[in-house]
PDB file of N, CA, C and O in Angstrom:
ATOM      1  N   MET A   1      33.459   4.929  29.619  1.00  0.00           N
ATOM      2  CA  MET A   1      32.324   4.595  30.458  1.00  0.00           C
ATOM      3  C   MET A   1      31.892   5.842  31.214  1.00  0.00           C
ATOM      4  O   MET A   1      32.723   6.539  31.796  1.00  0.00           O
ATOM      5  N   THR A   2      30.617   6.120  31.208  1.00  0.00           N
ATOM      6  CA  THR A   2      30.099   7.253  31.954  1.00  0.00           C
ATOM      7  C   THR A   2      29.405   6.744  33.207  1.00  0.00           C
ATOM      8  O   THR A   2      28.778   5.684  33.204  1.00  0.00           O
ATOM      9  N   VAL A   3      29.525   7.502  34.253  1.00  0.00           N
ATOM     10  CA  VAL A   3      28.908   7.147  35.529  1.00  0.00           C
ATOM     11  C   VAL A   3      27.810   8.158  35.820  1.00  0.00           C
ATOM     12  O   VAL A   3      28.023   9.366  35.723  1.00  0.00           O
ATOM     13  N   ASP A   4      26.649   7.661  36.172  1.00  0.00           N
ATOM     14  CA  ASP A   4      25.518   8.522  36.507  1.00  0.00           C
ATOM     15  C   ASP A   4      25.877   9.331  37.755  1.00  0.00           C
ATOM     16  O   ASP A   4      26.162   8.749  38.802  1.00  0.00           O
ATOM     17  N   PRO A   5      25.867  10.667  37.659  1.00  0.00           N
ATOM     18  CA  PRO A   5      26.246  11.482  38.823  1.00  0.00           C
ATOM     19  C   PRO A   5      25.265  11.341  39.990  1.00  0.00           C
ATOM     20  O   PRO A   5      25.603  11.671  41.127  1.00  0.00           O
ATOM     21  N   ASP A   6      24.054  10.854  39.713  1.00  0.00           N
ATOM     22  CA  ASP A   6      23.057  10.667  40.767  1.00  0.00           C
ATOM     23  C   ASP A   6      23.037   9.248  41.320  1.00  0.00           C
ATOM     24  O   ASP A   6      22.168   8.910  42.124  1.00  0.00           O
ATOM     25  N   TYR A   7      23.995   8.406  40.893  1.00  0.00           N
ATOM     26  CA  TYR A   7      24.009   7.011  41.336  1.00  0.00           C
ATOM     27  C   TYR A   7      24.171   6.916  42.846  1.00  0.00           C
ATOM     28  O   TYR A   7      25.019   7.581  43.441  1.00  0.00           O
ATOM     29  N   VAL A   8      23.346   6.082  43.447  1.00  0.00           N
ATOM     30  CA  VAL A   8      23.422   5.807  44.880  1.00  0.00           C
ATOM     31  C   VAL A   8      23.557   4.299  45.032  1.00  0.00           C
ATOM     32  O   VAL A   8      22.731   3.562  44.493  1.00  0.00           O
ATOM     33  N   PRO A   9      24.576   3.810  45.750  1.00  0.00           N
ATOM     34  CA  PRO A   9      24.742   2.375  45.912  1.00  0.00           C
ATOM     35  C   PRO A   9      23.499   1.731  46.540  1.00  0.00           C
ATOM     36  O   PRO A   9      22.812   2.362  47.343  1.00  0.00           O
ATOM     37  N   PRO A  10      23.210   0.466  46.173  1.00  0.00           N
ATOM     38  CA  PRO A  10      21.997  -0.202  46.659  1.00  0.00           C
ATOM     39  C   PRO A  10      21.851  -0.190  48.179  1.00  0.00           C
ATOM     40  O   PRO A  10      20.748  -0.018  48.699  1.00  0.00           O
ATOM     41  N   GLU A  11      22.949  -0.369  48.879  1.00  0.00           N
ATOM     42  CA  GLU A  11      22.842  -0.414  50.341  1.00  0.00           C
ATOM     43  C   GLU A  11      22.398   0.918  50.936  1.00  0.00           C
ATOM     44  O   GLU A  11      21.832   0.948  52.029  1.00  0.00           O
ATOM     45  N   GLN A  12      22.646   2.015  50.234  1.00  0.00           N
ATOM     46  CA  GLN A  12      22.196   3.326  50.689  1.00  0.00           C
ATOM     47  C   GLN A  12      20.782   3.652  50.207  1.00  0.00           C
ATOM     48  O   GLN A  12      20.093   4.470  50.816  1.00  0.00           O
ATOM     49  N   ARG A  13      20.344   3.009  49.109  1.00  0.00           N
ATOM     50  CA  ARG A  13      19.030   3.289  48.551  1.00  0.00           C
ATOM     51  C   ARG A  13      17.895   2.727  49.391  1.00  0.00           C
ATOM     52  O   ARG A  13      16.785   3.258  49.359  1.00  0.00           O
ATOM     53  N   LYS A  14      18.148   1.688  50.123  1.00  0.00           N
ATOM     54  CA  LYS A  14      17.075   1.053  50.881  1.00  0.00           C
ATOM     55  C   LYS A  14      16.360   2.050  51.797  1.00  0.00           C
ATOM     56  O   LYS A  14      15.142   1.980  51.966  1.00  0.00           O
ATOM     57  N   ASP A  15      17.115   2.969  52.383  1.00  0.00           N
ATOM     58  CA  ASP A  15      16.506   3.966  53.251  1.00  0.00           C
ATOM     59  C   ASP A  15      15.814   5.073  52.459  1.00  0.00           C
ATOM     60  O   ASP A  15      14.944   5.766  52.986  1.00  0.00           O
ATOM     61  N   MET A  16      16.197   5.237  51.203  1.00  0.00           N
ATOM     62  CA  MET A  16      15.643   6.303  50.389  1.00  0.00           C
ATOM     63  C   MET A  16      14.367   5.875  49.657  1.00  0.00           C
ATOM     64  O   MET A  16      13.639   6.718  49.133  1.00  0.00           O
ATOM     65  N   ALA A  17      14.101   4.585  49.621  1.00  0.00           N
ATOM     66  CA  ALA A  17      13.011   4.057  48.793  1.00  0.00           C
ATOM     67  C   ALA A  17      11.664   4.202  49.473  1.00  0.00           C
ATOM     68  O   ALA A  17      11.042   3.206  49.844  1.00  0.00           O
ATOM     69  N   LYS A  18      11.214   5.422  49.637  1.00  0.00           N
ATOM     70  CA  LYS A  18       9.907   5.689  50.220  1.00  0.00           C
ATOM     71  C   LYS A  18       9.206   6.749  49.398  1.00  0.00           C
ATOM     72  O   LYS A  18       9.825   7.706  48.933  1.00  0.00           O
ATOM     73  N   LYS A  19       7.928   6.572  49.228  1.00  0.00           N
ATOM     74  CA  LYS A  19       7.132   7.563  48.530  1.00  0.00           C
ATOM     75  C   LYS A  19       5.834   7.708  49.290  1.00  0.00           C
ATOM     76  O   LYS A  19       5.123   6.726  49.506  1.00  0.00           O
ATOM     77  N   ASP A  20       5.523   8.904  49.691  1.00  0.00           N
ATOM     78  CA  ASP A  20       4.317   9.168  50.472  1.00  0.00           C
ATOM     79  C   ASP A  20       4.259   8.280  51.716  1.00  0.00           C
ATOM     80  O   ASP A  20       3.189   7.821  52.116  1.00  0.00           O
ATOM     81  N   GLY A  21       5.434   8.045  52.322  1.00  0.00           N
ATOM     82  CA  GLY A  21       5.486   7.249  53.545  1.00  0.00           C
ATOM     83  C   GLY A  21       5.400   5.754  53.331  1.00  0.00           C
ATOM     84  O   GLY A  21       5.417   4.996  54.300  1.00  0.00           O
ATOM     85  N   VAL A  22       5.308   5.309  52.089  1.00  0.00           N
ATOM     86  CA  VAL A  22       5.211   3.876  51.788  1.00  0.00           C
ATOM     87  C   VAL A  22       6.563   3.402  51.285  1.00  0.00           C
ATOM     88  O   VAL A  22       7.134   3.977  50.358  1.00  0.00           O
ATOM     89  N   LYS A  23       7.071   2.336  51.912  1.00  0.00           N
ATOM     90  CA  LYS A  23       8.357   1.799  51.486  1.00  0.00           C
ATOM     91  C   LYS A  23       8.179   1.053  50.172  1.00  0.00           C
ATOM     92  O   LYS A  23       7.271   0.233  50.034  1.00  0.00           O
ATOM     93  N   LEU A  24       9.054   1.341  49.199  1.00  0.00           N
ATOM     94  CA  LEU A  24       9.019   0.694  47.896  1.00  0.00           C
ATOM     95  C   LEU A  24      10.102  -0.367  47.818  1.00  0.00           C
ATOM     96  O   LEU A  24      11.130  -0.272  48.488  1.00  0.00           O
ATOM     97  N   GLU A  25       9.862  -1.384  46.990  1.00  0.00           N
ATOM     98  CA  GLU A  25      10.884  -2.395  46.727  1.00  0.00           C
ATOM     99  C   GLU A  25      11.983  -1.777  45.868  1.00  0.00           C
ATOM    100  O   GLU A  25      11.719  -0.866  45.083  1.00  0.00           O
ATOM    101  N   ILE A  26      13.200  -2.263  46.012  1.00  0.00           N
ATOM    102  CA  ILE A  26      14.316  -1.796  45.205  1.00  0.00           C
ATOM    103  C   ILE A  26      14.558  -2.823  44.104  1.00  0.00           C
ATOM    104  O   ILE A  26      14.747  -4.007  44.381  1.00  0.00           O
ATOM    105  N   TYR A  27      14.551  -2.374  42.880  1.00  0.00           N
ATOM    106  CA  TYR A  27      14.757  -3.249  41.728  1.00  0.00           C
ATOM    107  C   TYR A  27      16.146  -3.003  41.157  1.00  0.00           C
ATOM    108  O   TYR A  27      16.335  -2.111  40.330  1.00  0.00           O
ATOM    109  N   ASP A  28      17.114  -3.793  41.600  1.00  0.00           N
ATOM    110  CA  ASP A  28      18.500  -3.605  41.196  1.00  0.00           C
ATOM    111  C   ASP A  28      18.937  -4.556  40.091  1.00  0.00           C
ATOM    112  O   ASP A  28      20.017  -4.373  39.530  1.00  0.00           O
ATOM    113  N   ASN A  29      18.148  -5.552  39.762  1.00  0.00           N
ATOM    114  CA  ASN A  29      18.550  -6.553  38.779  1.00  0.00           C
ATOM    115  C   ASN A  29      17.796  -6.358  37.479  1.00  0.00           C
ATOM    116  O   ASN A  29      16.598  -6.073  37.468  1.00  0.00           O
ATOM    117  N   GLY A  30      18.520  -6.516  36.388  1.00  0.00           N
ATOM    118  CA  GLY A  30      17.898  -6.378  35.085  1.00  0.00           C
ATOM    119  C   GLY A  30      18.616  -5.313  34.288  1.00  0.00           C
ATOM    120  O   GLY A  30      19.674  -4.853  34.717  1.00  0.00           O
ATOM    121  N   PRO A  31      18.101  -4.908  33.172  1.00  0.00           N
ATOM    122  CA  PRO A  31      16.767  -5.228  32.681  1.00  0.00           C
ATOM    123  C   PRO A  31      16.709  -6.620  32.063  1.00  0.00           C
ATOM    124  O   PRO A  31      17.691  -7.122  31.517  1.00  0.00           O
ATOM    125  N   TYR A  32      15.555  -7.215  32.162  1.00  0.00           N
ATOM    126  CA  TYR A  32      15.236  -8.445  31.457  1.00  0.00           C
ATOM    127  C   TYR A  32      14.136  -8.102  30.467  1.00  0.00           C
ATOM    128  O   TYR A  32      13.169  -7.427  30.820  1.00  0.00           O
ATOM    129  N   TYR A  33      14.273  -8.554  29.250  1.00  0.00           N
ATOM    130  CA  TYR A  33      13.261  -8.317  28.230  1.00  0.00           C
ATOM    131  C   TYR A  33      12.445  -9.591  28.096  1.00  0.00           C
ATOM    132  O   TYR A  33      12.985 -10.641  27.749  1.00  0.00           O
ATOM    133  N   VAL A  34      11.162  -9.508  28.364  1.00  0.00           N
ATOM    134  CA  VAL A  34      10.284 -10.670  28.335  1.00  0.00           C
ATOM    135  C   VAL A  34       9.349 -10.528  27.141  1.00  0.00           C
ATOM    136  O   VAL A  34       8.621  -9.543  27.019  1.00  0.00           O
ATOM    137  N   LEU A  35       9.380 -11.522  26.268  1.00  0.00           N
ATOM    138  CA  LEU A  35       8.549 -11.507  25.073  1.00  0.00           C
ATOM    139  C   LEU A  35       7.153 -12.017  25.394  1.00  0.00           C
ATOM    140  O   LEU A  35       6.903 -12.524  26.488  1.00  0.00           O
ATOM    141  N   ASP A  36       6.250 -11.879  24.438  1.00  0.00           N
ATOM    142  CA  ASP A  36       4.862 -12.259  24.698  1.00  0.00           C
ATOM    143  C   ASP A  36       4.679 -13.743  24.967  1.00  0.00           C
ATOM    144  O   ASP A  36       3.646 -14.139  25.508  1.00  0.00           O
ATOM    145  N   ASP A  37       5.658 -14.585  24.601  1.00  0.00           N
ATOM    146  CA  ASP A  37       5.560 -16.004  24.929  1.00  0.00           C
ATOM    147  C   ASP A  37       6.254 -16.324  26.254  1.00  0.00           C
ATOM    148  O   ASP A  37       6.478 -17.486  26.593  1.00  0.00           O
ATOM    149  N   MET A  38       6.588 -15.264  26.993  1.00  0.00           N
ATOM    150  CA  MET A  38       7.228 -15.318  28.310  1.00  0.00           C
ATOM    151  C   MET A  38       8.674 -15.817  28.257  1.00  0.00           C
ATOM    152  O   MET A  38       9.231 -16.181  29.293  1.00  0.00           O
ATOM    153  N   SER A  39       9.299 -15.843  27.061  1.00  0.00           N
ATOM    154  CA  SER A  39      10.721 -16.141  27.002  1.00  0.00           C
ATOM    155  C   SER A  39      11.473 -14.884  27.435  1.00  0.00           C
ATOM    156  O   SER A  39      11.039 -13.768  27.153  1.00  0.00           O
ATOM    157  N   THR A  40      12.579 -15.066  28.108  1.00  0.00           N
ATOM    158  CA  THR A  40      13.289 -13.965  28.747  1.00  0.00           C
ATOM    159  C   THR A  40      14.690 -13.812  28.178  1.00  0.00           C
ATOM    160  O   THR A  40      15.399 -14.791  27.945  1.00  0.00           O
ATOM    161  N   PHE A  41      15.069 -12.559  27.960  1.00  0.00           N
ATOM    162  CA  PHE A  41      16.410 -12.238  27.512  1.00  0.00           C
ATOM    163  C   PHE A  41      16.981 -11.181  28.446  1.00  0.00           C
ATOM    164  O   PHE A  41      16.255 -10.311  28.927  1.00  0.00           O
ATOM    165  N   CYS A  42      18.270 -11.260  28.698  1.00  0.00           N
ATOM    166  CA  CYS A  42      18.911 -10.314  29.613  1.00  0.00           C
ATOM    167  C   CYS A  42      19.849  -9.412  28.822  1.00  0.00           C
ATOM    168  O   CYS A  42      20.386  -9.800  27.784  1.00  0.00           O
ATOM    169  N   GLY A  43      20.028  -8.233  29.324  1.00  0.00           N
ATOM    170  CA  GLY A  43      20.987  -7.323  28.728  1.00  0.00           C
ATOM    171  C   GLY A  43      20.329  -6.134  28.069  1.00  0.00           C
ATOM    172  O   GLY A  43      19.105  -6.011  28.026  1.00  0.00           O
ATOM    173  N   SER A  44      21.180  -5.262  27.556  1.00  0.00           N
ATOM    174  CA  SER A  44      20.649  -4.081  26.886  1.00  0.00           C
ATOM    175  C   SER A  44      20.863  -4.221  25.389  1.00  0.00           C
ATOM    176  O   SER A  44      21.551  -5.135  24.934  1.00  0.00           O
ATOM    177  N   GLY A  45      20.285  -3.334  24.646  1.00  0.00           N
ATOM    178  CA  GLY A  45      20.448  -3.360  23.209  1.00  0.00           C
ATOM    179  C   GLY A  45      19.201  -3.774  22.453  1.00  0.00           C
ATOM    180  O   GLY A  45      19.217  -3.811  21.223  1.00  0.00           O
ATOM    181  N   ALA A  46      18.119  -4.087  23.154  1.00  0.00           N
ATOM    182  CA  ALA A  46      16.879  -4.480  22.490  1.00  0.00           C
ATOM    183  C   ALA A  46      16.152  -3.241  21.973  1.00  0.00           C
ATOM    184  O   ALA A  46      16.315  -2.143  22.504  1.00  0.00           O
ATOM    185  N   PHE A  47      15.353  -3.437  20.933  1.00  0.00           N
ATOM    186  CA  PHE A  47      14.611  -2.347  20.315  1.00  0.00           C
ATOM    187  C   PHE A  47      13.147  -2.716  20.134  1.00  0.00           C
ATOM    188  O   PHE A  47      12.801  -3.884  19.960  1.00  0.00           O
ATOM    189  N   VAL A  48      12.303  -1.708  20.178  1.00  0.00           N
ATOM    190  CA  VAL A  48      10.919  -1.832  19.735  1.00  0.00           C
ATOM    191  C   VAL A  48      10.925  -1.311  18.311  1.00  0.00           C
ATOM    192  O   VAL A  48      11.424  -0.216  18.052  1.00  0.00           O
ATOM    193  N   VAL A  49      10.370  -2.094  17.377  1.00  0.00           N
ATOM    194  CA  VAL A  49      10.488  -1.794  15.957  1.00  0.00           C
ATOM    195  C   VAL A  49       9.117  -1.774  15.291  1.00  0.00           C
ATOM    196  O   VAL A  49       8.260  -2.609  15.580  1.00  0.00           O
ATOM    197  N   TYR A  50       8.924  -0.812  14.401  1.00  0.00           N
ATOM    198  CA  TYR A  50       7.775  -0.776  13.496  1.00  0.00           C
ATOM    199  C   TYR A  50       8.325  -0.836  12.078  1.00  0.00           C
ATOM    200  O   TYR A  50       9.384  -0.280  11.787  1.00  0.00           O
ATOM    201  N   LEU A  51       7.586  -1.525  11.189  1.00  0.00           N
ATOM    202  CA  LEU A  51       8.044  -1.736   9.827  1.00  0.00           C
ATOM    203  C   LEU A  51       7.049  -1.181   8.817  1.00  0.00           C
ATOM    204  O   LEU A  51       5.853  -1.076   9.090  1.00  0.00           O
ATOM    205  N   THR A  52       7.573  -0.828   7.641  1.00  0.00           N
ATOM    206  CA  THR A  52       6.709  -0.504   6.512  1.00  0.00           C
ATOM    207  C   THR A  52       6.153  -1.822   5.958  1.00  0.00           C
ATOM    208  O   THR A  52       6.544  -2.900   6.407  1.00  0.00           O
ATOM    209  N   GLU A  53       5.256  -1.733   4.997  1.00  0.00           N
ATOM    210  CA  GLU A  53       4.734  -2.948   4.352  1.00  0.00           C
ATOM    211  C   GLU A  53       5.875  -3.738   3.706  1.00  0.00           C
ATOM    212  O   GLU A  53       5.937  -4.962   3.819  1.00  0.00           O
ATOM    213  N   LYS A  54       6.773  -3.024   3.028  1.00  0.00           N
ATOM    214  CA  LYS A  54       7.913  -3.692   2.390  1.00  0.00           C
ATOM    215  C   LYS A  54       8.789  -4.375   3.447  1.00  0.00           C
ATOM    216  O   LYS A  54       9.229  -5.509   3.255  1.00  0.00           O
ATOM    217  N   GLY A  55       9.038  -3.686   4.552  1.00  0.00           N
ATOM    218  CA  GLY A  55       9.830  -4.270   5.630  1.00  0.00           C
ATOM    219  C   GLY A  55       9.162  -5.502   6.213  1.00  0.00           C
ATOM    220  O   GLY A  55       9.833  -6.482   6.536  1.00  0.00           O
ATOM    221  N   GLU A  56       7.846  -5.456   6.350  1.00  0.00           N
ATOM    222  CA  GLU A  56       7.092  -6.608   6.845  1.00  0.00           C
ATOM    223  C   GLU A  56       7.260  -7.802   5.907  1.00  0.00           C
ATOM    224  O   GLU A  56       7.435  -8.932   6.363  1.00  0.00           O
ATOM    225  N   SER A  57       7.206  -7.554   4.606  1.00  0.00           N
ATOM    226  CA  SER A  57       7.405  -8.623   3.621  1.00  0.00           C
ATOM    227  C   SER A  57       8.806  -9.209   3.724  1.00  0.00           C
ATOM    228  O   SER A  57       8.983 -10.426   3.667  1.00  0.00           O
ATOM    229  N   GLN A  58       9.802  -8.337   3.875  1.00  0.00           N
ATOM    230  CA  GLN A  58      11.180  -8.814   4.008  1.00  0.00           C
ATOM    231  C   GLN A  58      11.337  -9.673   5.257  1.00  0.00           C
ATOM    232  O   GLN A  58      12.024 -10.694   5.230  1.00  0.00           O
ATOM    233  N   LEU A  59      10.705  -9.265   6.342  1.00  0.00           N
ATOM    234  CA  LEU A  59      10.784 -10.035   7.580  1.00  0.00           C
ATOM    235  C   LEU A  59      10.093 -11.386   7.424  1.00  0.00           C
ATOM    236  O   LEU A  59      10.611 -12.406   7.880  1.00  0.00           O
ATOM    237  N   GLU A  60       8.935 -11.395   6.787  1.00  0.00           N
ATOM    238  CA  GLU A  60       8.200 -12.652   6.592  1.00  0.00           C
ATOM    239  C   GLU A  60       8.983 -13.634   5.727  1.00  0.00           C
ATOM    240  O   GLU A  60       8.891 -14.845   5.930  1.00  0.00           O
ATOM    241  N   GLU A  61       9.753 -13.129   4.765  1.00  0.00           N
ATOM    242  CA  GLU A  61      10.543 -13.998   3.889  1.00  0.00           C
ATOM    243  C   GLU A  61      11.660 -14.701   4.631  1.00  0.00           C
ATOM    244  O   GLU A  61      11.922 -15.878   4.383  1.00  0.00           O
ATOM    245  N   SER A  62      12.322 -14.003   5.536  1.00  0.00           N
ATOM    246  CA  SER A  62      13.519 -14.561   6.175  1.00  0.00           C
ATOM    247  C   SER A  62      13.339 -14.881   7.653  1.00  0.00           C
ATOM    248  O   SER A  62      14.124 -15.635   8.227  1.00  0.00           O
ATOM    249  N   LEU A  63      12.309 -14.311   8.270  1.00  0.00           N
ATOM    250  CA  LEU A  63      12.098 -14.446   9.724  1.00  0.00           C
ATOM    251  C   LEU A  63      13.311 -13.978  10.512  1.00  0.00           C
ATOM    252  O   LEU A  63      13.604 -14.497  11.590  1.00  0.00           O
ATOM    253  N   ASP A  64      14.020 -12.982   9.958  1.00  0.00           N
ATOM    254  CA  ASP A  64      15.219 -12.458  10.613  1.00  0.00           C
ATOM    255  C   ASP A  64      15.307 -10.961  10.346  1.00  0.00           C
ATOM    256  O   ASP A  64      15.387 -10.536   9.193  1.00  0.00           O
ATOM    257  N   MET A  65      15.292 -10.171  11.401  1.00  0.00           N
ATOM    258  CA  MET A  65      15.319  -8.713  11.266  1.00  0.00           C
ATOM    259  C   MET A  65      16.585  -8.230  10.553  1.00  0.00           C
ATOM    260  O   MET A  65      16.594  -7.136   9.989  1.00  0.00           O
ATOM    261  N   LYS A  66      17.651  -9.034  10.571  1.00  0.00           N
ATOM    262  CA  LYS A  66      18.887  -8.642   9.897  1.00  0.00           C
ATOM    263  C   LYS A  66      18.690  -8.479   8.394  1.00  0.00           C
ATOM    264  O   LYS A  66      19.468  -7.785   7.739  1.00  0.00           O
ATOM    265  N   HIS A  67      17.655  -9.114   7.841  1.00  0.00           N
ATOM    266  CA  HIS A  67      17.424  -9.073   6.403  1.00  0.00           C
ATOM    267  C   HIS A  67      16.409  -7.999   5.992  1.00  0.00           C
ATOM    268  O   HIS A  67      15.987  -7.950   4.837  1.00  0.00           O
ATOM    269  N   VAL A  68      16.026  -7.153   6.930  1.00  0.00           N
ATOM    270  CA  VAL A  68      15.101  -6.066   6.623  1.00  0.00           C
ATOM    271  C   VAL A  68      15.918  -4.815   6.336  1.00  0.00           C
ATOM    272  O   VAL A  68      16.791  -4.436   7.117  1.00  0.00           O
ATOM    273  N   ASP A  69      15.628  -4.186   5.221  1.00  0.00           N
ATOM    274  CA  ASP A  69      16.317  -2.960   4.825  1.00  0.00           C
ATOM    275  C   ASP A  69      16.132  -1.906   5.920  1.00  0.00           C
ATOM    276  O   ASP A  69      15.002  -1.649   6.335  1.00  0.00           O
ATOM    277  N   PRO A  70      17.216  -1.293   6.393  1.00  0.00           N
ATOM    278  CA  PRO A  70      17.112  -0.287   7.460  1.00  0.00           C
ATOM    279  C   PRO A  70      16.171   0.878   7.133  1.00  0.00           C
ATOM    280  O   PRO A  70      15.616   1.499   8.039  1.00  0.00           O
ATOM    281  N   ASP A  71      15.992   1.173   5.847  1.00  0.00           N
ATOM    282  CA  ASP A  71      15.074   2.249   5.461  1.00  0.00           C
ATOM    283  C   ASP A  71      13.614   1.875   5.691  1.00  0.00           C
ATOM    284  O   ASP A  71      12.739   2.739   5.626  1.00  0.00           O
ATOM    285  N   GLU A  72      13.343   0.611   5.958  1.00  0.00           N
ATOM    286  CA  GLU A  72      11.979   0.120   6.169  1.00  0.00           C
ATOM    287  C   GLU A  72      11.649  -0.022   7.651  1.00  0.00           C
ATOM    288  O   GLU A  72      10.601  -0.557   8.013  1.00  0.00           O
ATOM    289  N   ILE A  73      12.561   0.466   8.516  1.00  0.00           N
ATOM    290  CA  ILE A  73      12.442   0.286   9.970  1.00  0.00           C
ATOM    291  C   ILE A  73      12.450   1.640  10.670  1.00  0.00           C
ATOM    292  O   ILE A  73      13.209   2.533  10.293  1.00  0.00           O
ATOM    293  N   VAL A  74      11.619   1.789  11.674  1.00  0.00           N
ATOM    294  CA  VAL A  74      11.731   2.878  12.638  1.00  0.00           C
ATOM    295  C   VAL A  74      11.746   2.190  14.002  1.00  0.00           C
ATOM    296  O   VAL A  74      10.941   1.296  14.259  1.00  0.00           O
ATOM    297  N   SER A  75      12.660   2.609  14.870  1.00  0.00           N
ATOM    298  CA  SER A  75      12.813   1.890  16.136  1.00  0.00           C
ATOM    299  C   SER A  75      13.213   2.832  17.262  1.00  0.00           C
ATOM    300  O   SER A  75      13.662   3.957  17.043  1.00  0.00           O
ATOM    301  N   ILE A  76      13.032   2.327  18.468  1.00  0.00           N
ATOM    302  CA  ILE A  76      13.511   3.009  19.678  1.00  0.00           C
ATOM    303  C   ILE A  76      14.060   1.926  20.598  1.00  0.00           C
ATOM    304  O   ILE A  76      13.476   0.851  20.734  1.00  0.00           O
ATOM    305  N   SER A  77      15.171   2.223  21.215  1.00  0.00           N
ATOM    306  CA  SER A  77      15.766   1.214  22.096  1.00  0.00           C
ATOM    307  C   SER A  77      14.972   1.109  23.394  1.00  0.00           C
ATOM    308  O   SER A  77      14.379   2.083  23.858  1.00  0.00           O
ATOM    309  N   VAL A  78      14.974  -0.070  23.960  1.00  0.00           N
ATOM    310  CA  VAL A  78      14.307  -0.279  25.242  1.00  0.00           C
ATOM    311  C   VAL A  78      14.986   0.565  26.317  1.00  0.00           C
ATOM    312  O   VAL A  78      14.325   1.054  27.233  1.00  0.00           O
ATOM    313  N   ASP A  79      16.300   0.737  26.209  1.00  0.00           N
ATOM    314  CA  ASP A  79      17.016   1.583  27.167  1.00  0.00           C
ATOM    315  C   ASP A  79      16.494   3.018  27.123  1.00  0.00           C
ATOM    316  O   ASP A  79      16.333   3.651  28.167  1.00  0.00           O
ATOM    317  N   ASP A  80      16.224   3.540  25.906  1.00  0.00           N
ATOM    318  CA  ASP A  80      15.667   4.896  25.781  1.00  0.00           C
ATOM    319  C   ASP A  80      14.257   4.969  26.362  1.00  0.00           C
ATOM    320  O   ASP A  80      13.888   5.967  26.982  1.00  0.00           O
ATOM    321  N   LEU A  81      13.475   3.917  26.163  1.00  0.00           N
ATOM    322  CA  LEU A  81      12.125   3.877  26.748  1.00  0.00           C
ATOM    323  C   LEU A  81      12.183   3.897  28.272  1.00  0.00           C
ATOM    324  O   LEU A  81      11.400   4.590  28.923  1.00  0.00           O
ATOM    325  N   ILE A  82      13.113   3.134  28.834  1.00  0.00           N
ATOM    326  CA  ILE A  82      13.262   3.109  30.292  1.00  0.00           C
ATOM    327  C   ILE A  82      13.723   4.470  30.793  1.00  0.00           C
ATOM    328  O   ILE A  82      13.232   4.952  31.814  1.00  0.00           O
ATOM    329  N   ASP A  83      14.665   5.100  30.082  1.00  0.00           N
ATOM    330  CA  ASP A  83      15.130   6.443  30.469  1.00  0.00           C
ATOM    331  C   ASP A  83      13.977   7.446  30.443  1.00  0.00           C
ATOM    332  O   ASP A  83      13.847   8.270  31.349  1.00  0.00           O
ATOM    333  N   ALA A  84      13.140   7.375  29.405  1.00  0.00           N
ATOM    334  CA  ALA A  84      11.997   8.289  29.311  1.00  0.00           C
ATOM    335  C   ALA A  84      11.008   8.035  30.448  1.00  0.00           C
ATOM    336  O   ALA A  84      10.488   8.979  31.043  1.00  0.00           O
ATOM    337  N   TYR A  85      10.751   6.776  30.746  1.00  0.00           N
ATOM    338  CA  TYR A  85       9.860   6.429  31.859  1.00  0.00           C
ATOM    339  C   TYR A  85      10.402   7.020  33.164  1.00  0.00           C
ATOM    340  O   TYR A  85       9.658   7.608  33.949  1.00  0.00           O
ATOM    341  N   ASN A  86      11.704   6.856  33.379  1.00  0.00           N
ATOM    342  CA  ASN A  86      12.320   7.381  34.598  1.00  0.00           C
ATOM    343  C   ASN A  86      12.185   8.895  34.702  1.00  0.00           C
ATOM    344  O   ASN A  86      11.942   9.418  35.790  1.00  0.00           O
ATOM    345  N   GLN A  87      12.337   9.601  33.598  1.00  0.00           N
ATOM    346  CA  GLN A  87      12.192  11.056  33.618  1.00  0.00           C
ATOM    347  C   GLN A  87      10.765  11.469  33.969  1.00  0.00           C
ATOM    348  O   GLN A  87      10.551  12.389  34.757  1.00  0.00           O
ATOM    349  N   VAL A  88       9.799  10.783  33.378  1.00  0.00           N
ATOM    350  CA  VAL A  88       8.413  11.125  33.595  1.00  0.00           C
ATOM    351  C   VAL A  88       7.968  10.802  35.020  1.00  0.00           C
ATOM    352  O   VAL A  88       7.242  11.576  35.644  1.00  0.00           O
ATOM    353  N   HIS A  89       8.413   9.645  35.530  1.00  0.00           N
ATOM    354  CA  HIS A  89       7.928   9.155  36.818  1.00  0.00           C
ATOM    355  C   HIS A  89       8.868   9.425  37.992  1.00  0.00           C
ATOM    356  O   HIS A  89       8.544   9.098  39.133  1.00  0.00           O
ATOM    357  N   GLY A  90      10.032  10.020  37.717  1.00  0.00           N
ATOM    358  CA  GLY A  90      10.968  10.327  38.787  1.00  0.00           C
ATOM    359  C   GLY A  90      11.570   9.090  39.428  1.00  0.00           C
ATOM    360  O   GLY A  90      11.900   9.098  40.613  1.00  0.00           O
ATOM    361  N   THR A  91      11.714   8.024  38.644  1.00  0.00           N
ATOM    362  CA  THR A  91      12.295   6.783  39.151  1.00  0.00           C
ATOM    363  C   THR A  91      13.676   6.580  38.550  1.00  0.00           C
ATOM    364  O   THR A  91      14.113   7.352  37.696  1.00  0.00           O
ATOM    365  N   LYS A  92      14.347   5.553  38.994  1.00  0.00           N
ATOM    366  CA  LYS A  92      15.667   5.202  38.451  1.00  0.00           C
ATOM    367  C   LYS A  92      15.727   3.701  38.233  1.00  0.00           C
ATOM    368  O   LYS A  92      16.488   2.992  38.892  1.00  0.00           O
ATOM    369  N   LEU A  93      14.914   3.227  37.301  1.00  0.00           N
ATOM    370  CA  LEU A  93      14.912   1.791  36.985  1.00  0.00           C
ATOM    371  C   LEU A  93      16.116   1.457  36.145  1.00  0.00           C
ATOM    372  O   LEU A  93      16.305   0.301  35.769  1.00  0.00           O
TER     373      LEU A  93
END
């Protein structure tokens, strides 16, 4: 297990959560992944996926991503997207 060297406990962050003199809310819970039908899933390990035409056909046949050939998929984890967002915006979501 690796520990973020910049980690600050929530009770100490409350005083630090200001930007341009405006107090920001602290978001300590999550991540929650919310789908377009507003169903919610908790935890890490989710991916954003794009498929080739063949991969799309495989998905339509089974309605299960497990049956799509890995060569027909390109993906990025939601955790990586959040990390990239944090780097760009200077946040720690």
